[in-house]
C-alpha positions in Angstrom: -11.5 -6.3 13.3 -9.0 -8.3 15.0 -6.2 -5.6 14.6 -8.1 -2.9 16.7 -8.8 -5.7 20.1 -11.5 -7.7 19.2 -10.8 -11.4 20.1 -12.5 -13.0 17.0 -14.6 -12.3 13.8 -17.5 -14.2 13.2 -18.7 -14.0 9.6 -22.5 -12.7 9.2 -24.0 -14.5 6.3 -27.3 -13.7 5.1 -28.4 -12.5 8.6 -27.2 -15.7 10.5 -24.1 -16.3 12.0 -21.8 -19.1 10.7 -21.0 -20.4 14.2 -22.4 -23.0 16.8 -21.3 -20.7 19.7 -23.3 -19.2 22.5 -22.5 -15.9 24.0 -23.8 -14.0 27.6 -24.6 -10.7 25.9 -25.0 -10.0 22.5 -25.2 -5.8 21.0 -27.8 -6.1 18.4 -26.3 -3.4 15.6 -28.4 -4.7 12.6 -31.6 -4.6 14.3 -34.7 -6.5 14.2 -33.9 -8.1 10.8 -31.4 -10.4 12.7 -32.6 -10.4 16.3 -34.2 -14.0 15.7 -30.6 -15.5 14.7 -28.6 -13.4 17.9 -31.4 -15.1 20.3 -30.3 -18.6 18.9 -26.7 -17.7 20.0 -27.4 -16.7 23.5 -26.8 -18.5 26.4 -29.7 -19.0 28.9 -30.1 -15.9 31.0 -28.2 -13.9 28.7 -29.1 -10.5 26.9 -29.7 -9.0 23.4 -29.5 -5.4 23.2 -30.9 -3.7 20.4 -29.4 -0.3 19.5 -29.4 -0.4 15.7 -31.0 -0.8 12.7 -28.3 -1.0 9.9 -30.6 -3.8 8.6 -32.9 -1.1 7.2 -35.6 -2.9 9.3 -37.4 -0.9 11.6 -40.2 -3.5 13.5 -39.9 -7.1 14.3 -41.9 -9.3 12.0 -43.6 -12.5 12.7 -41.7 -12.2 16.1 -43.2 -14.5 19.3 -41.5 -13.5 22.2 -42.3 -16.6 23.9 -40.6 -18.6 21.5 -38.2 -16.5 19.7 -36.6 -15.0 23.4 -34.1 -17.8 24.2 -35.2 -19.7 27.2 -35.2 -17.0 30.4 -33.4 -14.4 28.4 -33.5 -10.5 28.2 -34.2 -8.4 25.0 -33.1 -5.0 25.7 -32.8 -1.8 24.0 -30.9 1.4 24.3 -31.5 4.9 22.8 -29.8 8.0 22.7 -32.8 10.4 23.8 -33.1 8.4 26.8 -29.7 9.6 28.9 -29.4 12.5 31.5 -26.3 14.0 33.1 -26.4 11.7 35.7 -26.3 8.5 33.6 -23.3 10.3 31.1 -21.3 10.9 34.5 -21.7 7.0 35.7 -20.4 6.0 32.7 -17.5 8.2 32.6 -16.8 7.2 36.2 -16.9 3.7 34.8 -14.6 4.5 32.0 -12.1 5.9 34.0 -12.1 3.6 37.0 -11.6 0.6 34.7 -9.3 2.3 32.1 -11.6 1.7 29.3 -10.0 2.5 25.7 -13.0 4.9 25.0 -12.1 7.8 22.1 -13.3 9.1 19.1 -12.2 7.5 16.0 -11.5 11.3 14.5 -12.0 14.5 15.4 -13.1 17.5 13.6 -13.0 21.3 14.1 -16.4 22.9 13.6 -15.8 24.4 9.8 -15.6 20.7 8.4 -18.7 19.1 9.7 -19.1 18.0 6.1 -16.1 16.5 5.7 -17.2 14.5 9.4 -20.4 13.4 7.9 -18.5 12.1 4.9 -16.4 10.4 6.5 -19.0 8.5 8.6 -21.0 7.4 5.7 -17.8 6.3 4.0 -17.2 2.0 4.1 -13.9 2.5 6.0 -15.0 4.5 9.0 -14.9 2.6 12.4 -16.8 4.0 15.3 -18.0 7.7 16.2 -16.1 10.9 15.5 -16.2 14.4 17.6 -16.7 17.8 16.2 -15.2 20.5 18.5 -15.2 24.1 18.3 -11.8 24.4 19.5 -9.3 25.8 16.6 -6.4 22.8 15.0 -3.3 23.1 16.5 -0.7 24.8 14.2 1.0 22.7 11.5 4.2 23.5 9.5 5.5 21.8 6.2 9.2 21.7 5.1 9.7 22.0 1.3 6.6 23.8 1.1 7.4 25.2 -2.7 8.7 21.4 -3.9 6.8 19.0 -5.5 5.8 17.0 -2.5 5.5 19.9 0.2 3.3 22.0 -1.9 0.9 19.8 -2.6 0.9 18.6 1.3 0.2 22.3 2.2 -2.9 22.1 -0.5 -4.4 19.4 0.9 -3.9 20.7 4.9 -5.9 23.8 3.3 -8.7 21.6 2.6 -9.1 20.6 5.9 -7.9 23.3 8.2 -8.0 27.2 8.2 -5.2 28.7 6.2 -3.8 30.9 9.6 -3.4 27.3 11.3 -0.4 26.2 8.0 3.2 27.7 8.3 5.1 27.1 5.3 8.9 26.5 5.9 10.3 27.1 2.8 14.4 27.9 1.6 14.1 31.0 0.0 10.8 33.4 0.4 11.4 34.6 -3.4 10.1 31.2 -4.4 7.0 31.4 -2.1 5.0 34.2 -4.1 1.7 31.8 -4.6 1.7 30.7 -1.2 2.0 34.2 0.3 -0.9 35.2 -2.1 -2.8 32.5 -0.4 -2.6 33.9 2.9 0.2 31.8 4.3 2.7 32.5 7.0 6.3 32.0 5.3 9.2 31.1 7.4 12.6 31.1 5.9 14.7 27.7 7.1 18.3 26.0 6.2 18.4 22.2 6.9 22.3 22.9 7.4 21.4 25.6 10.0 20.0 24.6 13.2 19.6 28.0 14.5 17.4 29.0 11.8 15.4 25.7 12.3 14.8 26.8 16.3 13.3 30.1 14.8 11.5 28.7 12.4 9.7 25.9 14.9 8.6 28.5 17.2 4.8 28.1 18.3 4.6 24.7 15.8 2.8 21.8 17.2 2.7 19.3 14.4 5.6 19.4 12.1 5.5 17.5 8.4 9.1 16.9 7.3 10.0 16.7 4.0 13.2 16.2 3.3 15.7 18.1 0.9 16.7 16.8 -2.4 20.1 15.1 -1.9 22.1 12.3 -2.5 24.6 13.0 0.3 23.7 10.6 3.6 25.9 12.7 5.6 24.0 15.9 4.6 20.8 14.0 5.3 21.5 13.0 8.6 22.7 16.3 9.9 20.0 17.6 8.4 17.5 15.0 10.4 19.4 16.1 13.6 19.1 19.4 13.1 15.6 19.1 12.7 15.2 17.1 15.7 17.3 19.2 18.1 14.8 22.0 17.0 11.7 20.0 17.4 13.3 19.0 21.2 14.3 22.9 21.8 10.6 24.1 21.0 8.5 21.5 22.8 7.2 19.8 19.1 4.9 16.7 20.2 3.9 15.7 16.8 6.1 14.4 13.7 5.3 13.5 10.3 8.3 12.2 8.0 8.9 11.2 4.9 10.8 7.8 4.1 10.9 6.0 0.8 11.0 2.2 0.2 14.3 1.6 -0.3 15.7 1.1 3.0 16.8 -2.3 3.3 20.1 -2.9 5.0 21.7 -4.5 1.8 20.0 -1.9 -0.4 23.1 -0.9 -3.1 20.9 2.9 -3.3 22.9 5.6 -2.6 20.8 7.2 -0.4 19.2 4.2 1.4 21.4 4.0 4.6 19.4 7.4 5.8 16.0 5.5 5.2 16.9 2.9 7.0 18.4 5.5 10.1 15.2 7.3 10.0 13.0 5.0 11.9 15.7 3.7 14.3 16.1 7.5 15.0 12.8 8.5 15.9 12.0 5.0 17.8 14.9 6.5 20.2 12.9 9.9 20.8 9.8 10.4 23.2 7.8 12.1 20.0 4.4 11.4 18.6 5.4 10.4 14.9 4.2 8.6 12.1 6.4 7.9 9.0 5.1 8.3 5.4 7.3 5.3 3.4 6.6 6.8 -0.3 7.2 4.0 -3.1 8.2 5.4 -6.8 6.6 8.4 -7.7 4.4 7.8 -10.8 4.6 11.4 -11.7 7.9 11.4 -13.5 6.7 8.8 -16.2 4.5 11.6 -17.5 7.5 13.4 -19.0 9.5 10.5 -19.8 6.7 9.2 -22.0 7.9 10.7 -25.1 11.8 9.7 -24.7 10.1 5.9 -24.4 7.9 6.5 -27.2 11.3 7.5 -29.4 13.1 4.4 -27.3 10.1 2.0 -28.1 10.5 0.5 -24.6 11.4 1.2 -21.3 15.1 0.3 -20.1 15.0 0.7 -16.2 17.8 -2.3 -15.4 15.5 -4.4 -13.0 14.9 -7.2 -15.0 11.9 -9.1 -13.9 11.3 -7.8 -10.8 8.2 -5.3 -9.8 8.2 -1.8 -9.0 5.4 -0.4 -6.8 4.5 3.2 -7.6 2.4 6.1 -5.7 1.5 9.7 -7.1 2.6 12.4 -5.7 -1.2 13.8 -4.9 -1.8 10.8 -3.2 1.2 10.7 -1.3 0.7 14.4 -0.3 -3.3 13.5 0.9 -2.2 10.7 3.1 0.5 12.6 4.9 -1.8 15.9 5.6 -4.3 13.0 6.7 -1.7 12.0 9.4 -0.7 15.1 10.6 -4.4 15.6 11.3 -5.1 12.3 13.0 -4.3 11.9 16.7 -4.4 8.3 16.4 -2.0 8.2 13.4 0.7 10.2 15.3 0.7 8.5 18.5 1.3 4.8 16.4 4.8 5.5 16.2 5.1 3.2 13.2 5.7 3.4 9.4 2.8 3.5 6.6 4.0 2.3 3.2 2.3 4.0 0.6 1.3 2.0 -3.0 -0.9 1.9 -5.3 -3.0 -1.1 -5.4 -1.2 -3.1 -7.3 2.9 -3.1 -8.7 4.3 -3.8 -11.9 6.7 -5.4 -13.9 8.6 -3.3 -16.7 6.4 -5.5 -19.6 3.3 -4.6 -17.5 4.0 -1.0 -17.2 4.9 -0.7 -20.6 1.8 -2.4 -21.8 -0.4 0.3 -19.8 1.5 3.0 -21.9 1.2 1.4 -25.2 -2.7 1.6 -24.5 -2.0 5.0 -23.0 -0.3 6.7 -25.8 -1.3 4.3 -28.6 2.4 4.0 -29.2 3.9 0.3 -28.8 6.1 0.7 -25.4 7.9 -2.8 -24.7 11.0 -3.4 -22.0 14.2 -3.1 -23.5 16.7 -2.9 -20.1 19.8 -1.8 -20.4 22.5 -2.6 -17.5 23.0 -0.7 -14.8 26.4 1.0 -15.9 24.8 1.9 -18.9 21.9 3.4 -17.5 24.1 5.7 -15.1 26.0 6.8 -18.4 22.7 7.6 -20.1 21.3 9.6 -17.8 24.8 11.4 -16.4 24.5 14.7 -18.2 21.3 15.0 -15.5 23.3 14.9 -13.0 21.8 12.0 -11.0 22.7 8.9 -13.6 25.0 7.1 -11.2 22.6 7.6 -8.0 19.3 6.3 -10.0 21.2 3.6 -11.5 22.2 2.5 -8.0 18.3 2.8 -6.9 17.6 0.6 -9.8 20.0 -2.0 -9.0 18.2 -2.1 -5.7 15.0 -2.6 -7.9 16.5 -5.6 -9.8 17.1 -7.3 -6.3 13.1 -6.7 -5.8 13.9 -3.6 -3.2 11.7 -1.3 -5.2 8.7 -3.5 -4.7 6.1 -3.7 -2.1 2.2 -3.4 -1.4 0.0 -1.9 1.3 -3.6 -0.7 2.0 -2.3 1.6 4.5 -3.3 4.9 2.0 -6.8 3.6 1.8 -7.2 2.7 6.0 -5.7 6.2 6.1 -7.6 8.6 3.5 -10.9 6.2 3.3 -10.4 5.6 -0.5 -7.9 3.9 -2.9 -5.2 5.4 -4.2 -5.0 6.4 -8.0 -4.4 3.6 -10.4 -1.5 3.6 -12.7 -3.7 3.4 -16.0 -6.1 6.4 -14.7 -3.3 8.6 -13.8 -1.5 8.4 -17.2 -4.4 8.5 -19.0 -5.6 11.8 -17.3 -1.8 13.4 -17.3 -0.6 12.6 -20.8 -1.3 14.7 -23.9 0.7 14.0 -27.0 
């Protein structure tokens, strides 16, 4: 509550405020169940306004107005049926005159009234939501046929009409499934600015999933082309994918780009939000047979813990960010992790439980790791990432995912159990 602007938070324990302070006015949202206690914290001449029934008690019980109402004070109420145009206009004039920060927490379109109700009933909701008839703005997703981009598109389809989503792909021939779903497909080439300028026409919000390259030069050039095309098309909102390995002395070969991204965006006038992913948990699943054969993990990170997130959870968070005006206007980075991180022995124990095979931890050197996976084409690059991991740079924890989506991220054990099939 302090984060949203309250000066102080006071604990309510069993219907009693844990403070000796007294106040001029108290907005009573619990209702009849706690009104007596509220008056104990009211100064003389103060006001208690009862306008909520969160205590599930509808009537005052054993309430003596002479004794229980504080000396020379007032008990008032607000009923939402007791409004008219004149009162609403008076309130709006007040909001405008005194620049009151009054806005809904979330905005839903008419087709997603059920989502609005579910959000309000969730314990993480805060404030009111608004349902509008207007169509959601057009959102484009780069890398829409890739592992992450395709999932972002799928989550957007759950929330807005398919016609409001544009799938940006490198090759339409790889987008058959998206075409069959009725999505608008536009081809782009990150290294050709004119292709981006053409593809971004009519877009209101861009979800930028970067290409898979370890070249810092290419990745920075790609970003600059994206931002130039965004500016030319007057796109106002951007959700950008990043990665946890962004520290200035991180040896991971692509780390300089992840350090550059937030600084570059801070110099623009865009509304933006950065989704900083931790390690994806998904590659662990096809890796399990090899680990069973090796009888252990070999990541060269020593005693350091690493943080993970599933692709599905990352995609859900990014789709949510693209649809949340307040998040887009925050111009900040959101770290996406599971609720806990793991040392390699701890991760091995979970894998042992899931697979039924003993998986310990038998680390190799950074150099040896690079050689083992050199044939896959990115052994040296991955080795540099885990070298940073040995410095503690693949570890970090945040509840940003839960605050964005209203629920906890999928836990590692649950994910591996659901995904692993011997």
